[in-house]
C-alpha positions in Angstrom: 91.3 108.2 127.8 88.7 108.6 125.2 88.9 112.3 123.8 86.5 114.6 122.1 86.3 113.8 118.3 88.7 116.5 116.7 86.5 116.4 113.6 83.1 116.7 115.4 82.8 120.4 114.2 82.5 119.2 110.5 79.1 118.4 109.0 78.7 115.4 106.7 78.3 117.8 103.8 81.7 119.5 104.6 83.4 115.9 104.9 82.2 115.0 101.4 83.2 118.4 99.8 86.6 117.8 101.5 86.8 114.5 99.7 86.0 116.2 96.3 88.7 118.8 96.9 91.1 115.9 97.6 90.2 114.1 94.5 90.7 117.2 92.6 94.3 117.5 93.8 94.8 113.8 93.0 93.4 114.3 89.3 95.6 117.2 88.9 98.8 115.2 89.7 97.8 112.3 87.6 97.0 114.3 84.5 100.5 116.1 84.8 102.7 112.9 85.2 105.3 112.7 82.5 108.9 112.3 81.4 110.2 114.3 84.1 108.8 111.9 86.8 110.0 109.0 84.9 113.3 110.3 84.6 113.4 111.0 88.3 112.8 107.4 89.3 115.3 106.0 86.7 117.9 108.3 88.0 117.4 107.3 91.6 117.5 103.5 90.7 120.8 104.2 88.7 122.3 106.2 91.5 121.4 103.5 94.0 122.9 100.7 92.2 126.1 102.6 91.5 126.3 103.5 95.2 125.9 99.9 96.3 128.3 98.4 93.8 130.9 101.1 94.7 130.4 100.5 98.6 130.8 96.7 98.0 134.0 97.3 96.0 135.4 99.5 98.8 134.6 96.7 101.3 136.9 94.5 99.4 139.4 96.4 101.5 137.4 96.6 104.6 140.3 95.2 107.0 141.4 99.0 106.6 139.2 100.9 109.1 138.8 104.0 106.7 137.5 101.6 104.0 135.2 99.8 106.5 133.6 103.1 107.5 133.2 104.5 104.0 131.9 101.2 102.6 129.5 100.6 105.5 128.2 104.0 105.3 127.6 103.8 101.6 126.1 100.2 101.8 123.6 101.7 104.5 122.5 104.6 102.4 122.0 102.3 99.4 120.0 99.8 101.3 117.8 102.6 102.7 117.3 103.9 99.2 116.3 100.6 98.0 113.8 100.0 100.6 112.4 103.4 101.0 112.3 105.7 97.9 112.5 102.9 95.3 111.2 99.4 96.6 108.4 100.7 98.9 107.3 103.2 96.2 107.4 101.2 93.2 105.5 98.2 95.0 102.8 100.7 95.7 102.4 101.0 91.9 103.4 104.7 91.9 105.4 104.0 88.7 103.1 101.6 86.9 101.7 104.3 84.7 105.2 104.3 82.9 104.5 100.9 81.6 108.1 100.0 82.0 108.2 96.2 82.8 111.5 96.7 84.7 109.9 99.4 87.2 106.6 97.8 87.8 104.8 96.7 91.0 104.2 93.2 89.5 107.7 92.5 88.6 109.8 94.4 91.3 111.7 92.5 93.9 113.5 94.3 96.7 116.3 93.9 99.2 114.0 92.7 102.0 113.4 89.5 103.6 109.6 89.9 102.9 108.6 88.8 99.4 107.1 91.7 97.4 103.8 89.9 96.7 103.1 89.2 100.5 104.1 92.7 101.5 101.7 94.4 98.9 98.9 92.4 100.5 99.5 93.2 104.1 100.6 96.9 103.3 98.6 98.0 100.2 95.5 96.3 100.6 95.1 96.1 104.4 97.2 98.7 106.0 96.1 101.6 103.6 92.5 100.4 103.6 92.2 100.2 107.2 94.6 102.7 108.4 94.9 103.0 112.1 91.6 100.8 112.7 92.3 98.6 115.7 92.0 95.0 114.8 92.1 95.4 111.0 95.3 97.4 110.5 98.5 95.0 111.2 100.8 97.9 110.9 99.3 99.5 114.0 101.6 98.5 116.7 102.8 95.6 114.6 100.6 93.3 116.5 102.8 93.4 119.6 102.0 96.6 121.3 99.0 98.3 123.2 98.2 101.3 120.9 95.4 103.0 122.8 94.4 103.4 126.3 90.9 102.0 125.8 92.7 98.6 125.0 92.7 96.3 127.9 95.8 96.4 129.7 97.9 93.2 130.6 101.0 92.8 132.4 102.9 91.7 129.3 102.6 95.2 127.9 105.1 96.3 130.5 107.7 94.7 128.1 106.5 96.7 125.0 109.2 99.2 125.0 111.7 96.2 124.8 109.7 94.3 122.1 109.3 97.4 119.7 113.3 98.1 120.3 114.1 94.5 119.2 111.5 94.9 116.3 113.3 98.0 115.4 116.5 96.2 115.1 115.3 93.4 113.1 112.4 95.2 111.4 112.6 93.6 108.0 112.0 90.1 109.8 109.2 91.7 111.9 107.7 92.9 108.7 107.9 89.3 107.4 106.4 88.0 110.4 103.2 90.2 110.4 102.8 89.8 106.6 102.5 86.1 107.5 100.2 87.0 110.3 102.6 84.6 112.2 101.0 85.2 115.7 97.4 83.7 114.8 98.9 81.1 112.3 101.1 79.4 115.0 98.1 77.4 116.1 98.5 73.9 114.9 95.4 73.9 112.8 96.3 77.1 111.0 99.9 76.1 110.7 98.8 73.1 108.6 96.7 75.3 106.2 98.1 74.9 102.8 97.9 78.6 102.0 99.8 79.5 105.0 102.5 76.8 104.4 103.0 78.0 100.9 103.4 81.6 102.0 105.7 80.5 104.8 107.8 78.7 102.3 108.1 81.7 100.0 109.4 83.7 103.1 111.9 81.1 103.9 113.2 81.1 100.4 113.5 85.0 100.3 115.3 84.9 103.8 117.8 82.2 102.3 118.2 84.3 99.4 118.9 87.5 101.6 121.3 85.6 104.0 123.3 83.9 101.2 123.7 87.3 99.3 124.6 89.4 102.4 126.5 87.0 104.7 127.9 84.4 102.3 128.5 85.5 98.8 129.8 89.1 99.4 132.0 88.4 102.2 133.5 85.4 100.4 134.4 87.7 97.5 136.2 89.9 100.0 138.7 87.2 100.6 141.0 88.2 103.5 138.2 91.0 104.3 135.6 88.3 104.9 135.0 89.1 108.6 135.1 92.7 108.3 132.9 92.6 105.2 130.4 90.4 107.2 130.3 92.9 110.0 129.9 95.9 107.8 126.9 94.1 106.0 125.3 93.4 109.3 125.8 96.9 110.6 124.3 98.3 107.2 121.2 96.1 107.8 120.9 97.2 111.3 121.1 101.0 110.3 118.5 100.4 107.5 116.1 98.5 109.9 116.4 101.3 112.6 115.9 104.0 110.0 112.9 102.5 108.6 111.3 101.6 111.8 111.9 105.1 113.0 110.4 106.7 109.9 107.2 104.4 110.1 106.8 105.2 113.9 106.9 108.9 113.2 104.2 108.5 110.6 101.8 106.6 112.6 102.4 106.6 116.3 103.4 110.3 117.6 100.9 112.0 120.0 98.0 113.7 118.1 97.6 110.8 115.6 94.4 109.2 116.0 93.3 105.6 116.0 89.8 104.1 115.3 87.3 101.6 116.3 86.1 99.0 113.9 82.6 100.2 114.1 83.7 103.7 113.0 84.3 102.7 109.5 80.9 100.8 109.0 79.4 102.6 105.8 82.5 104.9 105.5 82.2 107.2 102.5 84.9 108.4 100.3 85.1 111.7 102.2 85.3 109.8 105.7 88.0 107.6 104.3 90.2 110.7 103.4 89.4 112.1 106.7 90.6 109.2 108.4 93.8 109.1 106.5 94.3 112.8 107.5 93.6 112.2 111.0 95.7 108.9 111.3 99.0 110.2 110.0 101.8 112.5 110.9 104.6 114.1 108.9 108.3 114.7 109.5 109.5 118.3 108.6 113.1 118.7 107.2 115.3 119.3 104.2 115.0 117.7 100.8 117.7 115.2 101.8 115.6 114.2 104.7 112.4 113.6 102.6 114.4 111.7 100.1 115.9 109.4 102.7 112.5 108.6 104.3 111.3 107.6 100.8 109.1 110.7 100.9 107.3 109.0 103.7 108.2 112.2 105.8 104.9 113.2 103.8 103.1 110.4 105.4 99.7 112.4 105.5 100.0 112.8 101.6 101.1 109.2 101.1 98.2 107.7 103.1 95.8 110.1 101.1 97.3 109.3 97.8 99.5 106.2 98.1 99.9 105.5 94.3 100.9 109.0 93.4 104.7 109.5 92.4 106.6 110.0 95.6 108.6 113.0 94.1 105.2 114.9 93.9 104.3 114.8 97.6 106.0 117.9 98.4 103.9 120.0 96.1 100.9 117.9 97.1 101.6 118.8 100.8 101.2 122.6 100.3 97.6 122.1 99.2 96.8 119.3 101.6 98.0 121.6 104.4 95.8 124.4 103.2 92.9 122.1 103.4 93.7 121.2 107.0 93.6 125.0 107.8 90.3 125.5 105.8 88.7 122.6 107.7 90.3 123.6 111.1 92.0 120.1 111.5 95.4 119.7 113.2 98.2 118.9 110.6 100.5 116.8 112.8 104.1 117.5 111.8 107.6 118.1 113.4 111.2 117.4 113.0 112.5 113.8 113.2 113.9 114.1 116.8 110.6 115.4 118.1 108.5 112.9 116.1 110.7 110.1 117.5 110.6 111.3 121.1 106.7 111.7 120.8 106.2 108.1 119.6 108.6 106.5 121.9 107.0 108.4 124.7 103.6 107.1 123.7 105.1 103.4 123.7 106.3 103.8 127.3 102.9 105.5 128.4 100.7 102.9 126.9 102.8 100.1 128.4 101.6 101.1 131.7 97.9 100.8 133.0 95.8 103.9 132.7 96.2 106.1 135.6 93.0 107.8 135.2 89.4 106.6 134.7 88.2 106.7 131.2 85.8 109.6 130.4 83.5 108.8 127.5 83.1 111.5 125.1 80.2 112.3 122.7 80.3 110.0 119.9 78.8 110.1 116.3 78.9 107.5 113.5 82.5 108.0 112.6 83.8 107.9 116.1 87.4 108.5 116.7 89.7 107.3 119.6 92.5 109.5 120.4 95.7 107.5 120.6 
């Protein structure tokens, strides 16, 4: 059902002033980046590598149940750290200012089946430019779900809770598929496109590399623990996929997060772009450990506003951003992880069904919002 625009009370002048205030927050952080921030990311990378190496060492003895449990838990955490706080944020260019060729968005490759270069295009260039714009943002529903009541319902949508769960279990493969825009490229003419074929081959090479590392080399190194190490690695990848999927869902899909029509971004100003990021995102509240394990994507609102600022600074940015929400009388959507997961899945189920009530069109303006 189309709802009243939650930003309708703002004038164009207020929206541009909001943009200037957010620019000032960004400039302040950029000016204050320094050795403390650089030491942080180097420490995290070192800790992740040590944890992964230790966990794989313990899994050499994974035929002992306690070793299997400890090694699997450690490997799961190491993989989450690699994808969330390290890989995702480095590939956003958050640490490029250090000019360290080993920690740079142009050289980093992560423990993931999606090649870094392809992910940067679909995520950094498309998702963060067209956040929550239906038909432009591939991350919105991952191209397999109905995400708004104004979208036409088809019987196939009844299965979207199942598709979403399968996608969660094999999330890294789902990301690789929509990085390739696999759905629209399966047509024979598109499939034979040289550019698509080159990208598909790159994904194939990355998948082979990951499978060889996780399911052949490391289990073989375990000798008599081959099968238990194989099971441990599969379990660690499953846990990592379910966790990262949950974090992404909580940041983009809970009740209260807005989605947008294509026409709403025509002629969009800097202030309007900022406003769309604010209304199209949700946060996860919790401890420092929670923020760290989400790659600080628990501060999804702040990340969408400033995707290339160092992740360790989002907590301090969040205080100032929340104050702006209050100043401009906007809803700052946040909540603990269980609440946000429940809210997101409730919407998945709700939108899998046809609309129960007739749509009520609300007054619109140039930057029309459609409530998800």
